[in-house]
DRENTORKOL-3810 file (N, C-alpha, C; in nm, 4 decimals):
REM DRENTORKOL-3810
@n.u->-1.0526; n.v->18.4285; n.w->5.6481; ca.u->-1.0267; ca.v->18.5020; ca.w->5.7701; c.u->-1.0472; c.v->18.6514; c.w->5.7500
@n.u->-1.0027; n.v->18.7050; n.w->5.6344; ca.u->-1.0203; ca.v->18.8468; ca.w->5.6063; c.u->-1.1678; c.v->18.8834; c.w->5.5991
@n.u->-1.2451; n.v->18.7920; n.w->5.5440; ca.u->-1.3890; ca.v->18.8172; ca.w->5.5341; c.u->-1.4513; c.v->18.8267; c.w->5.6741
@n.u->-1.4067; n.v->18.7426; n.w->5.7654; ca.u->-1.4553; ca.v->18.7457; ca.w->5.9039; c.u->-1.4194; c.v->18.8785; c.w->5.9700
@n.u->-1.2964; n.v->18.9245; n.w->5.9544; ca.u->-1.2536; ca.v->19.0515; ca.w->6.0135; c.u->-1.3329; c.v->19.1681; c.w->5.9549
@n.u->-1.3526; n.v->19.1656; n.w->5.8241; ca.u->-1.4311; ca.v->19.2714; ca.w->5.7602; c.u->-1.5731; c.v->19.2732; c.w->5.8156
@n.u->-1.6350; n.v->19.1566; n.w->5.8303; ca.u->-1.7708; ca.v->19.1476; ca.w->5.8852; c.u->-1.7745; c.v->19.1988; c.w->6.0285
@n.u->-1.6729; n.v->19.1671; n.w->6.1057; ca.u->-1.6659; ca.v->19.2126; ca.w->6.2441; c.u->-1.6541; c.v->19.3656; c.w->6.2513
@n.u->-1.5709; n.v->19.4246; n.w->6.1662; ca.u->-1.5549; ca.v->19.5702; ca.w->6.1626; c.u->-1.6865; c.v->19.6366; c.w->6.1231
@n.u->-1.7550; n.v->19.5823; n.w->6.0248; ca.u->-1.8834; ca.v->19.6374; ca.w->5.9813; c.u->-1.9854; c.v->19.6287; c.w->6.0946
@n.u->-1.9906; n.v->19.5171; n.w->6.1642; ca.u->-2.0848; ca.v->19.4979; ca.w->6.2744; c.u->-2.0580; c.v->19.5967; c.w->6.3874
@n.u->-1.9330; n.v->19.6142; n.w->6.4251; ca.u->-1.8971; ca.v->19.7083; ca.w->6.5319; c.u->-1.9328; c.v->19.8512; c.w->6.4904
@n.u->-1.9072; n.v->19.8866; n.w->6.3666; ca.u->-1.9396; ca.v->20.0205; ca.w->6.3167; c.u->-2.0897; c.v->20.0444; c.w->6.3204
@n.u->-2.1678; n.v->19.9468; n.w->6.2761; ca.u->-2.3135; ca.v->19.9611; ca.w->6.2772; c.u->-2.3665; c.v->19.9734; c.w->6.4191
@n.u->-2.3092; n.v->19.8981; n.w->6.5117; ca.u->-2.3528; ca.v->19.9060; ca.w->6.6517; c.u->-2.3241; c.v->20.0439; c.w->6.7102
@n.u->-2.2111; n.v->20.1026; n.w->6.6760; ca.u->-2.1797; ca.v->20.2351; ca.w->6.7295; c.u->-2.2731; c.v->20.3408; c.w->6.6711
@n.u->-2.3106; n.v->20.3282; n.w->6.5423; ca.u->-2.4080; ca.v->20.4202; ca.w->6.4845; c.u->-2.5448; c.v->20.4020; c.w->6.5501
@n.u->-2.5827; n.v->20.2799; n.w->6.5768; ca.u->-2.7116; ca.v->20.2532; ca.w->6.6405; c.u->-2.7150; c.v->20.3116; c.w->6.7807
@n.u->-2.6063; n.v->20.3044; n.w->6.8540; ca.u->-2.6018; ca.v->20.3606; ca.w->6.9888; c.u->-2.6215; c.v->20.5113; c.w->6.9842
@n.u->-2.5647; n.v->20.5782; n.w->6.8851; ca.u->-2.5817; ca.v->20.7225; ca.w->6.8723; c.u->-2.7214; c.v->20.7587; c.w->6.8252
@n.u->-2.7818; n.v->20.6742; n.w->6.7441; ca.u->-2.9151; ca.v->20.7025; ca.w->6.6914; c.u->-3.0210; c.v->20.6950; c.w->6.8009
@n.u->-3.0018; n.v->20.6090; n.w->6.8990; ca.u->-3.0955; ca.v->20.5928; ca.w->7.0090; c.u->-3.0312; c.v->20.6504; c.w->7.1338
@n.u->-3.0289; n.v->20.7833; n.w->7.1423; ca.u->-2.9527; ca.v->20.8508; ca.w->7.2442; c.u->-3.0240; c.v->20.8713; c.w->7.3759
@n.u->-3.1502; n.v->20.8318; n.w->7.3901; ca.u->-3.2196; ca.v->20.8529; ca.w->7.5163; c.u->-3.1445; c.v->20.7804; c.w->7.6275
@n.u->-3.1158; n.v->20.8557; n.w->7.7353; ca.u->-3.0365; ca.v->20.8005; ca.w->7.8456; c.u->-3.1073; c.v->20.8310; c.w->7.9774
@n.u->-3.1261; n.v->20.7288; n.w->8.0594; ca.u->-3.1877; ca.v->20.7475; ca.w->8.1905; c.u->-3.0894; c.v->20.8193; c.w->8.2819
@n.u->-3.1299; n.v->20.9344; n.w->8.3348; ca.u->-3.0477; ca.v->21.0112; ca.w->8.4275; c.u->-3.0805; c.v->20.9724; c.w->8.5716
@n.u->-3.2082; n.v->20.9759; n.w->8.6070; ca.u->-3.2534; ca.v->20.9386; ca.w->8.7415; c.u->-3.3950; c.v->20.8852; c.w->8.7350
@n.u->-3.4280; n.v->20.7999; n.w->8.8317; ca.u->-3.5651; ca.v->20.7535; ca.w->8.8483; c.u->-3.6016; c.v->20.7692; c.w->8.9946
@n.u->-3.7193; n.v->20.8274; n.w->9.0183; ca.u->-3.7690; ca.v->20.8485; ca.w->9.1536; c.u->-3.9032; c.v->20.7779; c.w->9.1658
@n.u->-3.9258; n.v->20.7120; n.w->9.2807; ca.u->-4.0526; ca.v->20.6441; ca.w->9.3079; c.u->-4.0945; c.v->20.6755; c.w->9.4496
@n.u->-4.2255; n.v->20.6778; n.w->9.4723; ca.u->-4.2724; ca.v->20.6993; ca.w->9.6074; c.u->-4.4224; c.v->20.6959; c.w->9.6169
@n.u->-4.4704; n.v->20.7175; n.w->9.7385; ca.u->-4.6138; ca.v->20.7233; ca.w->9.7633; c.u->-4.6467; c.v->20.8362; c.w->9.8601
@n.u->-4.5467; n.v->20.9137; n.w->9.8957; ca.u->-4.5670; ca.v->21.0217; ca.w->9.9900; c.u->-4.5229; c.v->21.1542; c.w->9.9292
@n.u->-4.5579; n.v->21.2623; n.w->9.9970; ca.u->-4.5132; ca.v->21.3952; ca.w->9.9553; c.u->-4.3685; c.v->21.4133; c.w->9.9993
@n.u->-4.2865; n.v->21.4663; n.w->9.9083; ca.u->-4.1466; ca.v->21.4903; ca.w->9.9424; c.u->-4.0783; c.v->21.5646; c.w->9.8290
@n.u->-3.9598; n.v->21.6161; n.w->9.8579; ca.u->-3.8717; ca.v->21.6685; ca.w->9.7550; c.u->-3.7737; c.v->21.5572; c.w->9.7192
@n.u->-3.7529; n.v->21.5355; n.w->9.5902; ca.u->-3.6576; ca.v->21.4334; ca.w->9.5479; c.u->-3.5155; c.v->21.4838; c.w->9.5723
@n.u->-3.4201; n.v->21.3944; n.w->9.5603; ca.u->-3.2816; ca.v->21.4370; ca.w->9.5620; c.u->-3.2538; c.v->21.5128; c.w->9.4331
@n.u->-3.1494; n.v->21.5909; n.w->9.4330; ca.u->-3.1195; ca.v->21.6719; ca.w->9.3158; c.u->-3.0672; c.v->21.5861; c.w->9.2016
@n.u->-3.0877; n.v->21.6356; n.w->9.0814; ca.u->-3.0346; ca.v->21.5709; ca.w->8.9625; c.u->-2.9876; c.v->21.6789; c.w->8.8670
@n.u->-2.8832; n.v->21.6471; n.w->8.7925; ca.u->-2.8281; ca.v->21.7399; ca.w->8.6937; c.u->-2.8544; c.v->21.6835; c.w->8.5551
@n.u->-2.8994; n.v->21.7701; n.w->8.4651; ca.u->-2.9353; ca.v->21.7249; ca.w->8.3313; c.u->-2.9053; c.v->21.8362; c.w->8.2304
@n.u->-2.8718; n.v->21.7937; n.w->8.1104; ca.u->-2.8476; ca.v->21.8884; ca.w->8.0013; c.u->-2.9662; c.v->21.8858; c.w->7.9065
@n.u->-2.9981; n.v->22.0009; n.w->7.8493; ca.u->-3.1094; ca.v->22.0111; ca.w->7.7549; c.u->-3.0718; c.v->21.9421; c.w->7.6242
@n.u->-3.1700; n.v->21.8818; n.w->7.5603; ca.u->-3.3095; ca.v->21.8625; ca.w->7.5975; c.u->-3.3258; c.v->21.7376; c.w->7.6843
@n.u->-3.4314; n.v->21.7377; n.w->7.7659; ca.u->-3.4601; ca.v->21.6225; ca.w->7.8509; c.u->-3.6107; c.v->21.6134; c.w->7.8740
@n.u->-3.6530; n.v->21.4957; n.w->7.9192; ca.u->-3.7945; ca.v->21.4734; ca.w->7.9491; c.u->-3.8091; c.v->21.4163; c.w->8.0888
@n.u->-3.9266; n.v->21.4352; n.w->8.1437; ca.u->-3.9687; ca.v->21.3583; ca.w->8.2606; c.u->-4.0845; c.v->21.2721; c.w->8.2129
@n.u->-4.0684; n.v->21.1418; n.w->8.2281; ca.u->-4.1701; ca.v->21.0423; ca.w->8.1936; c.u->-4.2325; c.v->21.0013; c.w->8.3263
@n.u->-4.3604; n.v->21.0342; n.w->8.3477; ca.u->-4.4228; ca.v->21.0128; ca.w->8.4779; c.u->-4.5404; c.v->20.9165; c.w->8.4707
@n.u->-4.5626; n.v->20.8491; n.w->8.5841; ca.u->-4.6726; ca.v->20.7536; ca.w->8.5968; c.u->-4.7298; c.v->20.7633; c.w->8.7380
@n.u->-4.8603; n.v->20.7511; n.w->8.7483; ca.u->-4.9249; ca.v->20.7452; ca.w->8.8795; c.u->-5.0181; c.v->20.6254; c.w->8.8833
@n.u->-5.0330; n.v->20.5678; n.w->9.0011; ca.u->-5.1313; ca.v->20.4621; ca.w->9.0197; c.u->-5.1720; c.v->20.4590; c.w->9.1674
@n.u->-5.2869; n.v->20.4008; n.w->9.1915; ca.u->-5.3384; ca.v->20.3916; ca.w->9.3273; c.u->-5.4709; c.v->20.3187; c.w->9.3290
@n.u->-5.5178; n.v->20.2917; n.w->9.4490; ca.u->-5.6413; ca.v->20.2155; ca.w->9.4663; c.u->-5.7667; c.v->20.3018; c.w->9.4745
@n.u->-5.7505; n.v->20.4338; n.w->9.4717; ca.u->-5.8642; ca.v->20.5233; ca.w->9.4907; c.u->-5.8725; c.v->20.6301; c.w->9.3814
@n.u->-5.8897; n.v->20.5883; n.w->9.2536; ca.u->-5.9002; ca.v->20.6876; ca.w->9.1455; c.u->-6.0091; c.v->20.7901; c.w->9.1760
@n.u->-5.9778; n.v->20.9154; n.w->9.1507; ca.u->-6.0713; ca.v->21.0234; ca.w->9.1777; c.u->-6.0547; c.v->21.0811; c.w->9.3170
@n.u->-6.0027; n.v->21.0003; n.w->9.4104; ca.u->-5.9765; ca.v->21.0485; ca.w->9.5459; c.u->-5.8267; c.v->21.0696; c.w->9.5683
@n.u->-5.7457; n.v->21.0047; n.w->9.4856; ca.u->-5.6021; ca.v->21.0226; ca.w->9.4959; c.u->-5.5623; c.v->21.1556; c.w->9.4333
@n.u->-5.4427; n.v->21.2025; n.w->9.4650; ca.u->-5.3970; ca.v->21.3279; ca.w->9.4055; c.u->-5.2446; c.v->21.3286; c.w->9.4017
@n.u->-5.1908; n.v->21.3739; n.w->9.2887; ca.u->-5.0461; ca.v->21.3925; ca.w->9.2747; c.u->-5.0232; c.v->21.5245; c.w->9.2012
@n.u->-4.9366; n.v->21.6066; n.w->9.2577; ca.u->-4.8920; ca.v->21.7293; ca.w->9.1927; c.u->-4.7402; c.v->21.7304; c.w->9.1996
@n.u->-4.6767; n.v->21.7533; n.w->9.0850; ca.u->-4.5305; ca.v->21.7574; ca.w->9.0795; c.u->-4.4874; c.v->21.8908; c.w->9.0207
@n.u->-4.3992; n.v->21.9586; n.w->9.0914; ca.u->-4.3426; ca.v->22.0858; ca.w->9.0466; c.u->-4.1926; c.v->22.0703; c.w->9.0301
@n.u->-4.1361; n.v->22.1486; n.w->8.9391; ca.u->-3.9918; ca.v->22.1525; ca.w->8.9186; c.u->-3.9371; c.v->22.2712; c.w->8.9974
@n.u->-3.8253; n.v->22.2497; n.w->9.0671; ca.u->-3.7639; ca.v->22.3562; ca.w->9.1461; c.u->-3.6129; c.v->22.3512; c.w->9.1297
@n.u->-3.5503; n.v->22.4659; n.w->9.1545; ca.u->-3.4037; ca.v->22.4695; ca.w->9.1574; c.u->-3.3582; c.v->22.4041; c.w->9.2880
@n.u->-3.2298; n.v->22.3783; n.w->9.3009; ca.u->-3.1790; ca.v->22.3163; ca.w->9.4233; c.u->-3.1927; c.v->22.4094; c.w->9.5435
@n.u->-3.2099; n.v->22.5391; n.w->9.5192; ca.u->-3.2320; ca.v->22.6347; ca.w->9.6280; c.u->-3.3787; c.v->22.6428; c.w->9.6672
@n.u->-3.4662; n.v->22.5694; n.w->9.5954; ca.u->-3.6079; ca.v->22.5665; ca.w->9.6280; c.u->-3.6927; c.v->22.6628; c.w->9.5472
@n.u->-3.6320; n.v->22.7354; n.w->9.4536; ca.u->-3.7073; ca.v->22.8296; ca.w->9.3708; c.u->-3.8014; c.v->22.7533; c.w->9.2771
@n.u->-3.9294; n.v->22.7883; n.w->9.2812; ca.u->-4.0308; ca.v->22.7263; ca.w->9.1965; c.u->-4.0036; c.v->22.7614; c.w->9.0502
@n.u->-3.9968; n.v->22.6590; n.w->8.9649; ca.u->-3.9692; ca.v->22.6806; ca.w->8.8226; c.u->-4.0859; c.v->22.6421; c.w->8.7325
@n.u->-4.1870; n.v->22.5762; n.w->8.7868; ca.u->-4.3033; ca.v->22.5421; ca.w->8.7055; c.u->-4.3661; c.v->22.4097; c.w->8.7419
@n.u->-4.4908; n.v->22.3953; n.w->8.6999; ca.u->-4.5662; ca.v->22.2723; ca.w->8.7240; c.u->-4.5312; c.v->22.1688; c.w->8.6182
@n.u->-4.5076; n.v->22.0464; n.w->8.6632; ca.u->-4.4830; ca.v->21.9360; ca.w->8.5711; c.u->-4.6163; c.v->21.8698; c.w->8.5362
@n.u->-4.6952; n.v->21.8338; n.w->8.6379; ca.u->-4.8287; ca.v->21.7787; ca.w->8.6144; c.u->-4.9088; c.v->21.7767; c.w->8.7436
@n.u->-5.0417; n.v->21.7624; n.w->8.7275; ca.u->-5.1364; ca.v->21.7439; ca.w->8.8370; c.u->-5.2369; c.v->21.6414; c.w->8.7900
@n.u->-5.2709; n.v->21.5443; n.w->8.8755; ca.u->-5.3741; ca.v->21.4463; ca.w->8.8393; c.u->-5.4399; c.v->21.3910; c.w->8.9650
@n.u->-5.5626; n.v->21.3455; n.w->8.9491; ca.u->-5.6348; ca.v->21.2770; ca.w->9.0563; c.u->-5.6666; c.v->21.1332; c.w->9.0165
@n.u->-5.6068; n.v->21.0875; n.w->8.9065; ca.u->-5.6394; ca.v->20.9560; ca.w->8.8522; c.u->-5.5134; c.v->20.8776; c.w->8.8192
@n.u->-5.5292; n.v->20.7500; n.w->8.7936; ca.u->-5.4214; ca.v->20.6688; ca.w->8.7382; c.u->-5.3912; c.v->20.7296; c.w->8.6019
@n.u->-5.2656; n.v->20.7677; n.w->8.5806; ca.u->-5.2340; ca.v->20.8459; ca.w->8.4616; c.u->-5.0858; c.v->20.8320; c.w->8.4288
@n.u->-5.0474; n.v->20.8812; n.w->8.3125; ca.u->-4.9069; ca.v->20.8858; ca.w->8.2734; c.u->-4.8893; c.v->20.9960; c.w->8.1720
@n.u->-4.7645; n.v->21.0357; n.w->8.1515; ca.u->-4.7369; ca.v->21.1395; ca.w->8.0545; c.u->-4.5882; c.v->21.1657; c.w->8.0423
@n.u->-4.5562; n.v->21.2545; n.w->7.9517; ca.u->-4.4170; ca.v->21.2927; ca.w->7.9260; c.u->-4.4153; c.v->21.4440; c.w->7.9075
@n.u->-4.3160; n.v->21.5103; n.w->7.9665; ca.u->-4.3010; ca.v->21.6543; ca.w->7.9482; c.u->-4.1576; c.v->21.6840; c.w->7.9070
@n.u->-4.1432; n.v->21.7661; n.w->7.8026; ca.u->-4.0130; ca.v->21.8027; ca.w->7.7466; c.u->-3.9635; c.v->21.9330; c.w->7.8087
@n.u->-3.8336; n.v->21.9374; n.w->7.8392; ca.u->-3.7686; ca.v->22.0576; ca.w->7.8919; c.u->-3.6497; c.v->22.0919; c.w->7.8037
@n.u->-3.6298; n.v->22.2201; n.w->7.7806; ca.u->-3.5198; ca.v->22.2657; ca.w->7.6953; c.u->-3.4189; c.v->22.3511; c.w->7.7705
@n.u->-3.4116; n.v->22.3350; n.w->7.9018; ca.u->-3.3147; ca.v->22.4078; ca.w->7.9827; c.u->-3.2287; c.v->22.3092; c.w->8.0603
@n.u->-3.0984; n.v->22.3329; n.w->8.0610; ca.u->-3.0059; ca.v->22.2524; ca.w->8.1403; c.u->-3.0029; c.v->22.3058; c.w->8.2826
@n.u->-2.9652; n.v->22.2198; n.w->8.3763; ca.u->-2.9501; ca.v->22.2671; ca.w->8.5133; c.u->-2.9490; c.v->22.1553; c.w->8.6141
@n.u->-2.9498; n.v->22.1958; n.w->8.7400; ca.u->-2.9589; ca.v->22.1032; ca.w->8.8519; c.u->-3.0909; c.v->22.1321; c.w->8.9213
@n.u->-3.1738; n.v->22.0305; n.w->8.9348; ca.u->-3.3106; ca.v->22.0475; ca.w->8.9784; c.u->-3.3494; c.v->21.9479; c.w->9.0866
@n.u->-3.4681; n.v->21.9711; n.w->9.1451; ca.u->-3.5381; ca.v->21.8751; ca.w->9.2289; c.u->-3.6844; c.v->21.8787; c.w->9.1877
@n.u->-3.7554; n.v->21.7706; n.w->9.2155; ca.u->-3.9002; ca.v->21.7689; ca.w->9.1997; c.u->-3.9620; c.v->21.7856; c.w->9.3382
@n.u->-4.0636; n.v->21.8698; n.w->9.3480; ca.u->-4.1431; ca.v->21.8832; ca.w->9.4685; c.u->-4.2708; c.v->21.8038; c.w->9.4439
@n.u->-4.2865; n.v->21.6927; n.w->9.5147; ca.u->-4.3991; ca.v->21.6021; ca.w->9.4933; c.u->-4.4975; c.v->21.6151; c.w->9.6090
@n.u->-4.6239; n.v->21.6414; n.w->9.5767; ca.u->-4.7327; ca.v->21.6404; ca.w->9.6743; c.u->-4.8233; c.v->21.5245; c.w->9.6361
@n.u->-4.8344; n.v->21.4252; n.w->9.7261; ca.u->-4.9063; ca.v->21.3036; ca.w->9.6923; c.u->-4.9995; c.v->21.2629; c.w->9.8054
@n.u->-5.1193; n.v->21.2183; n.w->9.7679; ca.u->-5.2165; ca.v->21.1684; ca.w->9.8638; c.u->-5.2846; c.v->21.0450; c.w->9.8049
@n.u->-5.2729; n.v->20.9319; n.w->9.8727; ca.u->-5.3350; ca.v->20.8052; ca.w->9.8312; c.u->-5.2888; c.v->20.7593; c.w->9.6931
@n.u->-5.1667; n.v->20.7931; n.w->9.6545; ca.u->-5.1183; ca.v->20.7587; ca.w->9.5204; c.u->-4.9721; c.v->20.7168; c.w->9.5255
@n.u->-4.9357; n.v->20.6309; n.w->9.4316; ca.u->-4.7960; ca.v->20.5954; ca.w->9.4071; c.u->-4.7538; c.v->20.6652; c.w->9.2785
@n.u->-4.6263; n.v->20.7038; n.w->9.2705; ca.u->-4.5791; ca.v->20.7785; ca.w->9.1547; c.u->-4.4387; c.v->20.7351; c.w->9.1162
@n.u->-4.4089; n.v->20.7509; n.w->8.9880; ca.u->-4.2761; ca.v->20.7238; ca.w->8.9328; c.u->-4.2409; c.v->20.8383; c.w->8.8394
@n.u->-4.1193; n.v->20.8908; n.w->8.8543; ca.u->-4.0680; ca.v->20.9971; ca.w->8.7688; c.u->-3.9360; c.v->20.9513; c.w->8.7100
@n.u->-3.9280; n.v->20.9456; n.w->8.5775; ca.u->-3.8044; ca.v->20.9067; ca.w->8.5087; c.u->-3.7502; c.v->21.0273; c.w->8.4328
@n.u->-3.6294; n.v->21.0691; n.w->8.4660; ca.u->-3.5638; ca.v->21.1806; ca.w->8.3972; c.u->-3.4744; c.v->21.1202; c.w->8.2903
@n.u->-3.4982; n.v->21.1561; n.w->8.1639; ca.u->-3.4242; ca.v->21.0983; ca.w->8.0522; c.u->-3.3664; c.v->21.2077; c.w->7.9640
@n.u->-3.2377; n.v->21.1942; n.w->7.9349; ca.u->-3.1667; ca.v->21.2837; ca.w->7.8441; c.u->-3.2029; c.v->21.2459; c.w->7.7014
@n.u->-3.2276; n.v->21.3463; n.w->7.6155; ca.u->-3.2601; ca.v->21.3209; ca.w->7.4757; c.u->-3.1517; c.v->21.3773; c.w->7.3852
@n.u->-3.1478; n.v->21.3279; n.w->7.2638; ca.u->-3.0658; ca.v->21.3915; ca.w->7.1610; c.u->-3.1489; c.v->21.5050; c.w->7.1015
@n.u->-3.0860; n.v->21.5965; n.w->7.0308; ca.u->-3.1584; ca.v->21.7058; ca.w->6.9633; c.u->-3.2611; c.v->21.6496; c.w->6.8655
@n.u->-3.2234; n.v->21.5430; n.w->6.7945; ca.u->-3.3138; ca.v->21.4825; ca.w->6.6966; c.u->-3.4392; c.v->21.4281; c.w->6.7646
@n.u->-3.4214; n.v->21.3622; n.w->6.8792; ca.u->-3.5368; ca.v->21.3094; ca.w->6.9522; c.u->-3.6265; c.v->21.4226; c.w->7.0007
@n.u->-3.5661; n.v->21.5308; n.w->7.0492; ca.u->-3.6444; ca.v->21.6439; ca.w->7.0983; c.u->-3.7230; c.v->21.7093; c.w->6.9847
@n.u->-3.6615; n.v->21.7205; n.w->6.8673; ca.u->-3.7312; ca.v->21.7801; ca.w->6.7535; c.u->-3.8477; c.v->21.6941; c.w->6.7068
@n.u->-3.8379; n.v->21.5626; n.w->6.7250; ca.u->-3.9439; ca.v->21.4710; ca.w->6.6852; c.u->-4.0525; c.v->21.4581; c.w->6.7918
@n.u->-4.0290; n.v->21.5131; n.w->6.9103; ca.u->-4.1235; ca.v->21.5035; ca.w->7.0211; c.u->-4.2533; c.v->21.5745; c.w->6.9879
@n.u->-4.3634; n.v->21.5065; n.w->7.0053; ca.u->-4.4961; ca.v->21.5636; ca.w->6.9843; c.u->-4.5787; c.v->21.5349; c.w->7.1094
@n.u->-4.6159; n.v->21.6389; n.w->7.1842; ca.u->-4.6978; ca.v->21.6124; ca.w->7.3038; c.u->-4.8322; c.v->21.5555; c.w->7.2657
@n.u->-4.8815; n.v->21.4602; n.w->7.3455; ca.u->-5.0127; ca.v->21.4046; ca.w->7.3170; c.u->-5.1189; c.v->21.5033; c.w->7.3613
@n.u->-5.2258; n.v->21.5056; n.w->7.2878; ca.u->-5.3357; ca.v->21.5955; ca.w->7.3210; c.u->-5.4161; c.v->21.5318; c.w->7.4326
@n.u->-5.4439; n.v->21.6107; n.w->7.5350; ca.u->-5.5181; ca.v->21.5620; ca.w->7.6496; c.u->-5.6641; c.v->21.5995; c.w->7.6344
@n.u->-5.7504; n.v->21.5053; n.w->7.6639; ca.u->-5.8945; ca.v->21.5286; ca.w->7.6623; c.u->-5.9352; c.v->21.5544; c.w->7.8066
@n.u->-5.9862; n.v->21.6713; n.w->7.8315; ca.u->-6.0245; ca.v->21.7088; ca.w->7.9695; c.u->-6.1732; c.v->21.6948; c.w->7.9884
END
């Protein structure tokens, strides 16, 4: 019986370490096919936006996503594409934000995910071929 309890304690301890090691946490997910401002979301640094676009008219579709404060102040471009595409962008500022999405003939998904410091330090942006 003692051996069973010891094994259980070890298993619970390992699970708690594993939960801390994989700290990426979904904060919000937004989906759509039209131009709009998303609802606000609050996030602490570091965080990423993992984005995806798809549609039936590659080359004719267009998606542009900008980051803004809740008061509407423009804070920067997240991405622009005219094709089926995906990507990830890292942010190192905490705050409450909205995305300003301009979309034509495209569907889009934006996932806001909280990272641990270790995950952010290991983040390497992929090189884009233009």
